[in-house]
N, C-alpha and C positions, 0 to 999 in steps of 0.2 A: 660154665655154668658159676656164680659165686657160690663158695661154702655157706653150707647152712651154722658151722660151727660160730659159738659166742668167740670173739675173740675182743678180749680186757686191751684195753689200751695202753702205754707207755707213758703211765701218767708218773710216776713214782719218782721220775728225775728234777719234777718241777721243786724250787727255792721256796716258793712263794703260795700262797692257796687260793687268792684271786686266780692267777689266769690260770690253773688247775680248774677253776668253776668255768670259766668263758671257756676255756678244750671241750667239758664234760655238756655244753650245753649247746655246743656246736657238731660234736659227734653225735649228740643224742637225734639233732637233727635231721644230720646227713644220714641217719643210720634207721629213720621211722620207719621204713619198711621190711628192717629187718628184726623182728622181734628179739632171735636169739641177744644182737649184736646189747640192743637197748636194754637188755633183763641181765645181759652180763656191766653193761656201766652201771648200773642202776644201783648192783650189786657190791661192784668198785666204791663205790660210793656210800655206801651204807656202811660198809667196812672197813674202810679206810680215811677217806675223805672228810669222814662225818666225828670219826672216833680220833684225827689230828696224827693217820701216820702218813705221811710225807715221804717217807725214805725208802719202801716197801714193807718195811718192818711190823708188823701187829704189836699196837702196846693194850695191852687189855689193862681194862681198872682190875684195881686191887680193893676190894669191901675194907673201911678205915673208918675210924670215927674221928681220926685228925683232920681239922678246916683245911681245905685250900688256902694257898695263899696268892690271891687276886693280885694283878698286873694293875699299877696306878692304873692307867690308859682305858684298860679293861673294866674296871670297876667306872670310870666317869661314864664309858659310849653307855654299860648298864643302863647306869642311872638316868643317861640324857634320856635314852630310849625310853624310859619307864614312866620320866616326868613329859616327856613330848604326847605317847601316846593317853596320859591321865589330864593332861590339859587340853589334847582334840575332844576330850570323852570321847575312847574309842575301849570298847569292852574289850579286855583281854585280861586273862590268869596263867600267872606264871607256875610254869613246869619242871622237867629235867632235874637237875640234879638239887635247885632248892624244894623241890617238892616230893624229891625221895629222902630228902634230908630232915625237914619238918614231919614224915611219918613213920620216918624208920632210925634216925640219928645214923645212919652214913654216910658220909662225906664223898664228893667225889668231885675231881676233879676237870673243869671244862673247859673251855674256850668258847662255848655257846650259852645263848639264854632263851631259852623256849619260850613261848608265849602262846599260849593256847586261844585260837578265837573263831567266831563262824566266818566263811570267808567275804561274806561283803564287810566284816569288819576289817576282814585282815586284807579285802584288795583298797582302804581309804588309807590302812595304816603306810600301805606301800606307798604310795603318793606324800605322804606328809613326811617318810623320813626320806623320800628322794628329794622333796622339794628343802630338805635340811643337810642335803650334801653326800647320804649314804648312798653308798651302789648297793642299787634290788633289781634282783632277780629271783623268778620264777623258778625253781628249781626241778618241781615237776608239781602240775596245773591240778590233781588231783587232790595233798595234799600240804606241799612245803612250797613255802618264799624265806628265801635270806636277805637278807641286811648287812653291808660290809663295812667298817671302816680302818684301814690297818687291820692286822691279823685275827680281829677278833669281830662275831659275829650273833648277830642276832635271826631266831627260828622262828616264821608264822608259819605256825602248826592248825591247818583246817580240820584235822583228821586222820588215819593210818592209811596209808600206802593202796592197800590191796581196796580201801571204797567201801568197807564194811561199816565203819564206823566214822561219823563224820561228829564234829564239834557243833552244839548251838548254845544256844544263851544260859539254856539251864549250868553249863559247866563253870560260866561265869559267876552266876548267882548261885549257886553250891557253893563256890572256894570257900579256903576259910582265909579274914583277915591277916593280913600276916605285912611287916615291913623288910624290907628288900635295898640294900644300900642306903638306908633315908629312904628311901620313899613308900608310901604305905597303899600296898595291892594285895591283891588275892591273889591264894595260892592254890593250885587243884587240888580237890579232893579226891582222899584217898578211895573212893571206889571209883570214879574218871580215872585217876592214877594207874589202877587196875584194868580198866578197860582199854588204857590208851597203851597197854601193852603185852594186852591178849594176844596179840596174831602180829608180835614183834617174836617171832621165831624160825627163824630161818638159819642155814648153817652158819654163815656169817656174825652171826647176832642172837642171842636170844633173852629174854627179859626173865624166865621164869623165876630165877635168884630172885630178881626185885620184887614180883607182884609174893613168893613167897612171904618176905620179910614186909613187906608194908601189910600184910596180916598177923604176923609176927609181935612186929610192934606197935599197931595198934590192937592188939591182942582181940583180933577177931572183931570191934567195935564198928561194922560198918552197917549200912542200908542192903543190906544181902536182898532184899525184896527187891529194889531199883537195881540191881546189878544183874538181877536176876532175868530183870524186863530190859534192860536195856542192849544185855547181849543176846537174846532170843532165840532164834533156831542155831546161832553158835556157843550152845550150850556144854557142848563137852568139849570143846577150847578149855571150857570155867573147869569142868569136871575135871580133867587132864591136870591143871593148875592147881586144884585143889589137892589132888591126888600126890603133886612134886611136893606141896608143904606136906602131906601128910606123911610123906617117904623122910623129907627136911628135919620134922619138927610131932614125931609120934607119938611125946609125950602129951601134945598142945589140940588132940584133934578135937578139942570142946571149944578151940577159938573160932571155929565153923560152925555153927549152931544145925543141931541135931537133926530140924526141919530139913535144913539144904542138903544133908546128907542122902538121909532119909531119899527126897526129891529125886536128887542125881543120880542115885545109885539106881532108884526106880525105873528112874527116863531112859538107864545104861540097859539095864536089864532085860525089859521091856524091848531096847531095839538090838539088843544082840539073839534074843529069843524070836521076834520074829520081825525080821529083817525087810525092809521095804525095798524092791527093787528098783521103786521108783525115783529112790535116792540117788542124784548122782556123783561123781568123781569132784572133788573136792580140796585134793591137795595142793592146789595151788593156790589156792588162799593163805597155804600154810607158809609154802616156798615152791614158789615161780619159776628158779632153777632148777633146784632139786628134781623138780615133780615134771618140767617140760619136757622128757621122754614120755610121758602118759599125754600129752596131752596132743606132741608134734608125731609120736612114731603111731603110738596106740588109739591115737583119734577120742579122745576122752575132752570133754567140754570143759574150757578155760573158762571157770568161775572166776578167776580174780582178774581176767581182764572184762571178762561183763561187767562187775562190780564197777571199775572201775572208769569203763566210758559208759556209762550210765551215773555217777557220781558228778548231780549238779546242786548248784553252778561251780565250775573250775574258776582256778586263777589266772588270771591274763595277767601279762610288766603294764608296770607300772609306768603313763606318759613322760619322757624324761625330756626339758626343754632347751631347745639350743642355747649354747652360751651366749651372751650379747656381744 
């Protein structure tokens, strides 16, 4: 009987990112019926490959306002992708390190360019980039595809990995006009930046500090009604992030409107004083690995898997025309 333990493949000896990503895709397909192995591989990708760790040593970012030095080839690739998508009228909004810098002043070295877009537009982008010689692959059909040339990548992001949050056209419409490498674009608005990070709560990566910095950097000048409406039934996760913000910046509690504090505190008190026995386990939405025992051994509901399965539409691989 095969072991149910999550086996993380030894990929750290590879010298280039491209063969590692191909190997990850193969491994995920091979273990499609082994949830433990799939989760372990996905966690390895999130915690190592996406952060540029190819040597098995964790490379953690240190917050700073020092601007990164982009490689000329990296700049050229990012500029070309932005121009291509703009010329093809594919709507997108720039996120990642560029949005964080715009709203907080924090600069972060990155090998990836993060572009948020609805799934149907990401599908079009994959075809365009494939036609222009980029190596494209769907890393996770629920939310992520990648385009690569050389050592640098462009991430096409359509939502969050647990399937709770999906990008729609309003994310682009609400973006802030900006200029990235000489190309007029839109930068992800601070509210969407918070929403995109609210479920990045895994053991290997936690974006709570980024959310606190966005609130601090904007002095709380946010569309709080939109944010509350967008998190919906997951308001407790937003409340968690706001408590973290208050702990980090106790003198700036007023950056969060009093009515928002009152609303969330009232909801939380009501939930604690009047527990609803019909509300099920939600831990897998926070971290499916750390809460795996709850699902696999204690028989609790796997909301992470349910959200991911119900997420539609999903990304599919772009067709690659055979060479003439």
